[in-house]
C-alpha angles and dihedrals in degrees: 000000000000123000089250091053093050090048091054093046094054100037123104138173111243114199121188120197126188116204141163110264096252089061093054098097093047094049092048086053089051095050093049093048089051084056102249115186089225145320136233117201128205130162146095138266097293107028130037128197117207120195113198128185126210135182116256114252141136090281095054095098092059097057098086092052089044092055092047090047095051091048090050089052091058092049102256142092128218117245090228138359123186136163140195141169112250135182129218134125119260089235092058089050092052090047090052093049089045093060088065099039112105135173116269141172127240112200121321096307112045134071119176117199136171125234091263091054135065135249121253119255091205101050118077095212118053117181121195107211131157124195110271148156095282124081116253121064090149096253098101116086094237094057092047092050091050089053091051090049093050089049091074099028113056098066095072099045135073103198132038137184122201108203111204094006096186108178091003095243098135090047092051094047093050094049093048090048088052117017091185091062118110103226126196126180137185138183131173090220114085092202092055091050088051091051093046092050089052090049092050091054092047091051092049090242111162120244109299137194101261122163142171109237151071124293088251091073092061118087103182127088126232134206089232132024119194120198118178097173129110132290093257096051094042086054090050094049096040094111093049094046087050090050093048100043114084097176117353143021130197113194128180143154101092138097128244090260090058096044098092093054091050091051088048092058094051102036097096094068106019140045124212116257104171144358126214120192140181133165095344096313124111138207123192130203110199135184127217111248085229087069097050 
């Protein structure tokens, strides 16, 4: 490998955005929609600084303007936005993140722990999960809300589809909650599917139907469809989600301000059963009108 190739491989765009605390959730949503590789958060009670990392590409130079434009669309302006090219190896990044990743519980059922930690003797569902390249280590509010929604949902269904499975955490959780459940998962990112497959093996989950692709490539219907994505993607996939879900839908990955638009996109086929919320993020459980 040449010096130039090594430089490109270990180069990332670092964007720092300083905002007032009330804008934090909306900014996180924007960064994930722009496909950040990860975020770090620092700040105080009134102001928050989010540092996001992106792969270097031809579109890299447009990211700062895209962030400013998306913030303007929502009627507010960041206090400060800066960007720079940095170098570090992905493994160093994971090692640094791993130092602060500790085991934690979600609800009464789930306990998520890294390989250097230990399972919980008091929680029925232990999930072994190390920080990785795929979204979904259980630390984000949307993932935790989905877990809480699953806690009371998987006992009454026989098939489940996890759309945009990421690390596979929701698929693993559902399978461990109900071992008789037939679980399917998909993601359009091959790296995410690879990470999910590794996590299934580490959690002694039997062979599952896991595929690289969009929901449009799936012809079967499922009792429950779970989609922990973003507001924009959920709205774009609303017709596919409606086609695939026979009974129930769990959707998350959006803020309280975006909740009404998400409901609007699904209201033709589903009614709202339950709302889960945490720190400005929402998760909806909906029921098909055909099941009413």
